[in-house]
C-alpha positions in Angstrom: 2.4 20.2 -35.3 -0.2 17.7 -36.6 2.3 14.9 -36.4 1.2 11.8 -34.4 3.7 10.3 -32.0 3.8 7.1 -30.0 6.4 6.2 -27.4 6.8 4.5 -24.0 9.3 5.8 -21.5 9.8 5.1 -17.8 11.7 7.5 -15.5 13.6 8.9 -18.5 15.4 12.3 -18.6 13.3 15.0 -20.2 16.2 16.2 -22.3 16.7 12.7 -23.6 13.1 12.2 -24.5 13.1 15.5 -26.4 16.2 14.5 -28.3 14.6 11.2 -29.4 11.5 13.1 -30.6 13.7 15.5 -32.6 15.6 12.7 -34.3 12.6 10.4 -34.9 10.4 13.0 -36.5 12.9 15.3 -38.0 12.1 18.2 -35.7 14.1 21.3 -34.8 14.1 21.4 -31.0 16.1 23.8 -28.9 16.2 23.1 -25.2 16.9 25.7 -22.6 19.8 24.9 -20.2 17.5 25.2 -17.2 15.4 22.2 -18.4 16.0 19.0 -16.4 14.1 16.3 -14.6 12.6 12.9 -15.4 9.3 11.8 -16.9 7.3 8.5 -17.3 4.8 8.4 -20.2 3.1 5.8 -22.4 1.5 7.5 -25.4 0.0 6.1 -28.6 -1.0 8.1 -31.7 -1.0 11.4 -29.8 -0.6 14.8 -31.5 2.9 16.2 -31.2 1.5 19.4 -29.6 -0.3 17.4 -26.9 2.7 15.1 -26.3 5.0 18.2 -25.7 2.4 19.5 -23.2 2.3 16.2 -21.3 6.1 16.1 -21.2 6.8 19.7 -20.1 3.8 21.0 -18.1 4.1 18.6 -15.0 7.6 20.1 -14.4 6.5 23.7 -15.1 8.3 24.0 -18.5 6.7 25.3 -21.7 7.4 25.6 -25.3 6.8 28.1 -28.1 7.2 27.8 -31.9 9.3 30.3 -33.7 9.5 29.9 -37.5 10.3 26.2 -37.9 12.0 25.8 -34.5 10.4 24.5 -31.2 11.9 26.3 -28.2 11.7 24.5 -24.9 12.1 26.9 -22.0 12.2 26.8 -18.2 9.7 28.9 -16.2 10.4 32.6 -16.4 11.0 34.5 -13.2 8.7 37.3 -14.3 5.0 36.6 -15.0 3.3 37.5 -18.3 0.1 39.4 -18.6 -2.6 38.6 -21.1 -5.8 40.6 -21.7 -8.8 38.9 -23.2 -11.9 40.7 -24.4 -14.8 38.3 -24.4 -17.3 38.2 -27.2 -20.2 36.2 -25.9 -19.6 34.8 -22.4 -19.8 36.7 -19.1 -16.4 37.5 -17.5 -17.6 36.6 -14.0 -18.9 33.2 -15.1 -15.8 32.3 -17.1 -13.4 33.4 -14.4 -14.8 30.8 -12.0 -14.0 28.1 -14.5 -10.4 29.3 -15.0 -9.3 29.5 -11.3 -8.2 25.9 -11.2 -5.8 26.4 -14.2 -3.7 29.2 -12.8 -0.4 28.6 -10.9 0.2 29.5 -7.3 1.7 32.8 -8.2 -0.8 33.6 -11.0 -3.9 35.7 -10.9 -7.1 36.1 -12.9 -9.1 39.4 -12.6 -12.0 40.8 -14.5 -13.5 44.1 -15.4 -17.3 43.6 -15.8 -18.0 46.8 -17.5 -15.7 45.9 -20.4 -16.4 42.2 -20.1 -12.7 41.6 -20.0 -10.4 39.0 -18.3 -6.9 39.9 -17.2 -4.6 36.9 -16.8 -1.2 37.1 -15.1 0.9 33.9 -15.0 3.7 31.9 -16.4 3.6 31.5 -20.3 2.9 27.8 -20.0 -0.1 28.4 -17.8 -1.4 31.2 -19.9 -1.4 29.0 -22.9 -3.7 26.4 -21.2 -5.9 29.2 -19.8 -6.4 30.8 -23.2 -7.3 27.5 -24.7 -10.0 27.1 -22.1 -11.3 30.6 -22.7 -11.8 29.9 -26.4 -14.0 26.9 -25.5 -16.1 28.8 -23.0 -16.4 32.1 -24.9 -18.8 30.8 -27.6 -22.0 32.1 -29.1 -24.9 30.8 -27.0 -27.8 29.0 -28.6 -31.1 30.7 -28.9 -34.3 28.6 -28.5 -37.7 29.5 -29.9 -40.6 28.2 -27.9 -44.1 28.1 -29.3 -46.9 27.0 -26.9 -50.6 26.7 -26.7 -52.5 26.5 -23.4 -56.0 25.0 -24.1 -58.9 24.3 -21.8 -61.4 21.6 -22.8 -64.0 19.6 -20.9 -63.3 15.9 -20.5 -66.8 15.2 -21.8 -65.8 16.8 -25.1 -62.6 14.8 -25.2 -64.7 11.6 -24.9 -67.0 12.7 -27.7 -64.0 13.0 -30.0 -62.6 9.6 -29.0 -59.9 10.8 -26.7 -60.3 9.0 -23.3 -58.0 8.2 -20.4 -59.2 4.6 -20.6 -59.1 3.2 -24.1 -57.3 3.4 -27.4 -55.5 6.4 -28.9 -53.6 6.7 -32.2 -50.1 7.5 -31.1 -47.9 6.2 -34.0 -44.5 7.8 -33.9 -44.8 8.8 -30.2 -42.2 9.1 -27.5 -42.7 8.9 -23.8 -39.4 10.5 -22.9 -37.5 7.1 -22.9 -37.7 6.6 -26.7 -40.4 5.6 -29.2 -43.4 4.0 -27.5 -43.4 0.2 -27.7 -44.6 -2.5 -25.3 -43.7 -1.0 -21.9 -45.4 -1.0 -18.5 -45.9 2.0 -16.4 -48.2 2.9 -13.4 -50.0 6.2 -13.5 -51.7 7.8 -10.5 -54.7 5.8 -9.3 -54.1 2.7 -11.5 -52.6 -0.6 -10.4 -50.6 -1.0 -13.6 -50.7 -0.2 -17.3 -49.2 -2.0 -20.3 -48.7 -0.4 -23.7 -49.2 -2.7 -26.6 -47.3 -2.7 -29.9 -47.8 0.5 -31.9 -46.8 -0.9 -35.2 -50.4 -0.4 -36.4 -50.5 3.1 -34.8 -52.7 2.2 -31.8 -51.7 2.6 -28.1 -53.8 0.7 -25.6 -54.1 2.5 -22.3 -55.7 1.2 -19.1 -56.1 4.2 -16.9 -58.5 4.8 -14.0 -61.9 5.9 -15.4 -62.7 8.1 -12.3 -60.8 11.1 -11.2 -61.9 10.8 -7.6 -58.3 10.3 -6.4 -57.0 13.2 -8.5 -56.9 16.7 -7.1 -56.8 19.8 -9.3 -53.4 20.6 -10.7 -52.1 17.0 -10.6 -50.2 15.9 -13.7 -51.5 12.6 -15.1 -49.1 11.7 -17.9 -47.0 13.5 -20.5 -46.2 12.5 -24.0 -44.1 13.9 -26.8 -45.3 13.7 -30.4 -43.3 13.3 -33.6 -46.4 13.7 -35.7 -49.2 16.3 -35.7 -51.8 13.8 -34.6 -52.4 15.6 -31.3 -52.8 18.9 -33.0 -55.5 17.4 -35.3 -57.7 16.5 -32.4 -57.2 19.8 -30.6 -57.8 21.8 -33.8 -61.1 19.9 -34.3 -62.2 20.7 -30.8 -61.4 24.4 -31.2 -63.3 24.6 -34.5 -66.4 23.2 -32.9 -66.1 25.6 -29.9 -65.5 22.6 -27.6 -62.0 23.8 -26.6 -60.8 27.3 -25.7 -57.3 28.7 -26.3 -56.3 30.4 -23.1 -53.0 31.6 -24.5 -50.8 31.0 -27.6 -47.5 32.6 -26.8 -44.3 32.4 -28.8 -41.0 33.6 -27.2 -37.3 33.2 -27.8 -34.7 32.8 -25.0 -31.0 32.0 -24.7 -29.6 28.6 -23.7 -30.0 28.1 -20.0 -32.1 31.3 -19.4 -35.7 31.2 -18.2 -38.4 32.4 -20.5 -41.5 33.7 -18.7 -44.8 34.6 -20.2 -47.8 36.0 -18.2 -51.1 36.8 -19.9 -53.7 38.2 -17.5 -54.1 41.0 -15.1 -52.8 42.3 -11.8 -55.6 42.1 -9.2 -55.3 44.7 -6.5 -56.0 44.1 -2.8 -55.5 46.0 0.4 -53.3 44.7 3.2 -53.3 46.1 6.7 -50.1 46.2 8.7 -50.2 46.8 12.5 -47.4 49.0 13.7 -46.6 50.8 17.0 -48.3 54.0 15.9 -51.4 52.4 14.4 -52.5 50.5 11.3 -51.0 51.1 7.9 -52.9 50.2 4.7 -51.1 49.3 1.5 -52.2 48.2 -1.9 -50.6 45.0 -3.3 -51.1 43.2 -6.6 -51.3 39.5 -7.5 -51.0 38.1 -11.0 -54.1 36.3 -12.3 -54.3 34.6 -15.7 -52.1 32.3 -17.7 -48.4 31.9 -16.9 -45.7 29.8 -18.6 -42.1 29.4 -17.5 -39.7 27.4 -19.6 -35.9 27.0 -19.1 -34.3 25.2 -22.1 -30.8 23.7 -22.1 -29.3 22.7 -25.4 -27.7 19.2 -25.2 -25.7 17.2 -27.7 -27.4 15.3 -30.5 -29.9 18.1 -31.4 -31.8 17.5 -28.1 -33.1 20.1 -25.6 -33.6 19.6 -21.9 -36.6 21.7 -20.8 -37.9 22.6 -17.4 -41.6 23.5 -17.9 -44.0 25.2 -15.5 -47.5 26.0 -16.8 -49.9 27.7 -14.5 -53.5 28.9 -14.9 -55.1 31.0 -12.1 -58.4 32.7 -11.7 -60.1 34.8 -9.0 -62.5 32.7 -6.9 -63.6 35.4 -4.4 -62.2 38.4 -2.6 -62.1 38.3 1.2 -61.0 40.8 3.9 -57.8 38.8 4.3 -57.1 39.0 0.5 -58.2 37.4 -2.7 -58.8 33.7 -3.0 -57.1 32.4 -6.1 -57.8 29.1 -7.8 -54.6 27.8 -9.4 -53.8 24.8 -11.6 -50.1 24.3 -12.3 -47.5 21.6 -13.0 -43.7 21.2 -12.9 -41.9 18.8 -15.2 -38.6 18.3 -16.9 -38.5 16.6 -20.4 -35.8 15.8 -23.0 -37.0 16.4 -26.5 -35.6 16.7 -30.0 -35.5 20.0 -31.9 -38.9 20.7 -33.3 -40.7 18.0 -31.2 -44.0 18.7 -29.5 -44.7 18.2 -25.8 -48.2 17.5 -24.4 -48.8 18.0 -20.7 -52.3 17.0 -19.5 -54.1 16.6 -16.3 -54.5 20.2 -14.9 -58.0 19.4 -13.8 -60.6 21.8 -12.5 -63.9 20.7 -11.1 -66.9 22.9 -11.8 -70.3 22.5 -10.1 -73.4 23.9 -11.9 -76.8 24.0 -10.3 -79.7 24.2 -12.8 -83.2 25.1 -11.6 -86.3 24.8 -13.9 -89.8 25.7 -13.0 -93.2 26.7 -14.4 -94.2 30.2 -13.4 -96.9 30.5 -10.7 -97.6 26.7 -10.6 -94.2 26.0 -9.2 -95.0 28.2 -6.2 -98.1 26.3 -5.2 -97.9 24.3 -1.9 -97.4 20.6 -2.3 -98.3 20.3 -6.0 -95.7 22.8 -6.9 -93.0 20.1 -6.6 -94.4 18.6 -9.9 -93.8 21.9 -11.7 -90.1 22.6 -10.7 -86.9 20.7 -11.1 -83.3 21.0 -9.7 -80.3 19.3 -11.2 -76.6 19.5 -10.4 -73.9 19.0 -13.0 -70.2 18.3 -12.2 -67.6 19.0 -14.9 
């Protein structure tokens, strides 16, 4: 059945086309007396199996191979039942993809407990349905996700030579559209930015030096790294206690399924509900800490499409109406290669620190006490 055939017919009798095929390729073909009708086809280097399907299926005919003979038959009056036990796919999901393939008199049912599909249709239709089932019932991919959520002050980044406005060694870097070369993009708060050639390993960035226009949780820019140059800087910051690892989770998930990691605590708070008979008090909980949601989809070419949602939350204060939560989060979708690293930056938090210094007793004196005390405010 691996024979390749080529022919061009216009409004020809099906029986005549089958006879020519048998004579041209030395085939044993037996045609049922109920087979009739005409066909118009133009095929070139098509497998014999596919050519027979194209000739017969439009008219509702089918074929089967017995020993070395191809039997061409008309639709049977009685439908045939085929039971398929699935190995990997879910019966309910696969069934929806098969509905378009069944005939008007056919039916497709499932038993979810046994993960089984029951197909009842004409033999020609069942053949096409079973072929589709074999494509869909495949072992799903499993994706291992390793992540690090790190908090670092922007002043420490500057001290290590990493700035939003300057030069950064990004040789072998991709921005989601391919390796970084000369390309123009406009980040939040900047008029425009042009990347220069990275043949020497340097990427010139012209980003806004101030974050006045950026609110907490806003995503500045994301890059994917082929090398470990980003990890080198981060590891150096961690070793010098200038960066803190909030979480370092590792989790495996199936293709297309969301992986969710929450590291933190459940903060309780009371909620009052006014009813017709009075006030009811209930205790509810809210998650506080580090959360990461990732949904990977395996694509062709060893690539993975990932929906990423990192979130860092902390308790600001507790009010009568409930807790006040400070949250930094981002949502992004990126296409990466297997083993590639994604860097998401810009989950900014502004901290205000008031520092008071004074000389005991002297700072309390009227008028001259101002010379012996000092107040400063730091914003980080």
